N, C-alpha and C positions, 0 to 999 in steps of 0.2 A: 459572624459566618465563621466556622472552623479554617483555620488555617491547615488543616489535615484532612483530605476524603477518605471515606472509607465505605466499601463495597464486599457484599460477600458474593463469591461467585462458588457456588458447590461446596467443597472442602476447602476453597482457597479464601482468604481474607485478603484484600487488595488497598494496603495502605498507602496515602498518596501524598507528599508534601505537597502542598497548593497553593502556590503564590507564583504563578508562572510571570508573573509582570516584573517580578524582580530575582528572578532566577531559584525560586525558592528562599531565599535569606530567611533566618532565624529571627522572627518577631517575637516580642515576649512572651505573646501566648503560644507559641508553635511547641516549645516542648510537652507542656501541659495536654495541649491536643493529640500529640503524638500518642503520650502515654494512655489518653482516655481511648483512643482508636486500638491501642494493643489491650488494654483490659476488656474491651468490647469483643474483640477476638476470641481472648484467654476464657471467657466466660459463657461463650457459643459451641454447644456440645457438638456443634454440625461441624464447625472449622478445624482444620487440621494443621493448616500451614497457612505462613503469612509471606505475602510479597510486598516490600517496601522499595517505593520508586518515587520520582519526582515528576510533576507535571511540567510540560513546556519543554523548553531548550537544555534541560542541564538536572541534576539531582538536587543539588543543593549549593549555593554560592553561600554557607558559612552565615556568621551572624550578621545581621544586618546594621551595615555601619552607619547609616542613614540615621538610626535610631539611637545607636551606642556610641558612636564616635562623633558626626559630624555637626550633632546637636550641642549648642552651647550650653554650659552649665554642667550640674551634675546630674546624673541617672542612675538607672541600677546598675549598670556596668561601671560607671565611674564617679565619685564621689569628690566633694570637695577635701582639699588636704586641713588639718590631718583626718587621713580616713580610719575608719572602723574595719579591720579584716574579718571579722567575725559576721558583720552584717553584709559583706561581699561573699564570705564563705556560705552564708545561708542560703543567698540566690543563686549562687552559683552550684552549690550542690544540690538543689533542688532539680537544675537545669539537668545536672548531670544524671541523676537519679531517674529525670525522666528519659532520658535519651539512653539508660541501661535497662529500662522495661523492656526492650528488645533482647536484652541477653537474658534476662532474668525469667522472661517468659517461658511456660513450659513446653508450648507449642515453636517448631521451628520456624527462623525468620530468614529469609533470601533476600539481600538489598541488590537492586537492579542499577547499575549505573552509567548513565548516558550523558554527554555533556564534559559534568565536572563536578565532583565533592571534595570541596576544597574547606582549611579552615574548619570551624563548626561542621560544615556539612560533613566532612570526614569521621569526625565523632560520632556522628547519627550511624553513618554508614556501616563503620567497622565494628557498632555494637551489634551488630545481625551476625546470626550465625554463620554465614555463607555470604559473601560477595561477588556477584559476577559483574564484570566491567565491558562497557565496548571497548577495543583494542585502541581507539584513538580517544576515548575518554581521559581527564585528568584528574589526580588524587594528588592531595597534598597539604601539609598544614604550614601556611606562609606566615602567621602570626608568630610563630617559633622566633623568626628575626625580630620582631618587637611586638610587643602588646600583646601575648598569649602564650598559655601553655596548653596542650590539648588535656580537658580534665578527665575524659575516660581513660587515654593514655594506653588506649589498644594497641597503639603501634609496637609497643615491646610486648606485647602479650602475643602477638601474632610474628612479630621478625625476629624477636631477639636483642639483646643489647645493641649489636654490633650495627646492623642494620637500622634500626630503631635510631641511633645517634646519626647515621649519614640521612636520613630525614631530616630529625629534628634540629640537626646542628647548621643545616644549610636552608631551609625553609622551602625547599626545591618542590616541585609539582614533578610527577612523572605519568607516564599514559599508562592505561589499562594493560598494553603488554608487558610495560616494566616492572607492573605491581604485581603481578603473575607469577613472573620469572624470579623475582623477589620474595613470594611466596605469603606477599600482602593478603591477596585477593586469590580466590579459588579459582577462577578462571577469566581468560578475555578472549571476546571473539569478535569478528566483525559486527560494526552497528547494525547491518542487517540482518543479522542473526541471533543478537540479543533478547529479542521476544521470546524466542521459540527456545533456545538456550535455557532461560530462567524458567520458561512455562515446564518443560520437561523435566526439569528437578523439582520443582513444586510437586507438579503432578506424581513423579515417582514416589514421594514423600509422603502424598496424600492419601496413598493405598494402605499405609501403616497404621495401625489402630492408635489413637491419640496418649494412651498408657504405655506404650511401646516406645513414642516418639520422644516422651515424657522425662521417662528413666533413662535413654541414652543420653538427652540433651544434660540432664541433672549431674550425670555422673561426670561428662567432660567439663563441664562448666566448675565443678568441684575441684577439680584436680586444678584448672585457672585460681579458683579462690583461696585454695590453699597455699599457693605460689605468692599470695600476697597482693593479690589484684585490687580488693579495696583500700588496703591502707598505701596503695600507690597512688590510686584516684583521689585518696583524701590529701595527699601531698600535693599532688599534680592541682588540685582545685584551690589550695590555698597559693601556690605559686603562679597560679592562672592570676587572682588579683594581684600581686605583688606585680606581675608584669604590668598591666594596666595603670598601676598607682607609682610605679618608680619615675627616677627625671626623666628616662628615655621615653617611658609608656607615656607620662603626662606630655611630653614633648611630641608624640604622635597625635595625641588626643587635639594638642593647641594646632597643630600644622593640619589637621582635619577639619577646624573649624574654620582656619584660614583659607586655604587653598580646595576644599572639597576633599573627602573620603577617597575618592579615586585618585585623585592626584597622590595624595599622601602614602596610598597602598603602593602605587607604582614607585615612586620613590624607595620605599620599604623592600618591595620585591625585587627590585633593579639594583640595589645597594647602591644608591647613588646619594643617601642623605646619612649626615653625622647626628645621630638622635641625641648624643651626649651634648654637644656643642650647637646644637640647632642650628646648622649650616649645611650647604651642599658638601658632599664628600669629595677631596680633591682627587680626579681621575686616577691617579698612580696608586691610591688606595683602593680602589674598586675592585 
């Protein structure tokens, strides 16, 4: 059963991350399922626009750490030491390309964010052409604190260097309202108005011929690509592998195995654990 649902509604394709029981956490197969849904919309001559959303209470909680962090032993995200960087790169680069199918698609994509879009979920959301959030929704890349580097690196493409550093050097989550004020997303609206706002934007674009939509999107994307987007993503993808196999990254994996990933994530996000020394961080240093 696909982890991404697809439905066509007139000129609009609705793509939905569909693991609501785990807040749409990214499974091994979800990236490929997402790319397949995008390809289906691309190939349909009646579809003009895609809306990307998440089922249930959130858009996406990031990678499923039950699969990647908490499970004992090696997996596609964490190898035994010494590790092979290119093996890791092949795995994560494919995921990055699957996420970037949203960006590369000739038809526009609007992502609709409710609940939260965090960690790898923010990678997916920000690959869309436009993102609209509920004002109280949360977005952020907390693994920047340990065990991750955003492989799509859309933070700097959308924000510029200083604001991207503000997010990635803290790993903070911000509300939709803050994200809109910062320029990370197009707009934030009250949660009760989110559906209507996204439908209005998608409906407006759906009245434009597909070839016109494709040309406008391609020329804007070309400017981003000329600025070195793919080269930045390649470096970020290599660095993401390093973060998971660094001493601190392996410490996070061991802590997740020992205490459960929710406990390890809480220590990471609250800044209460020293991943270098493998011990709680003294209060004065928090």
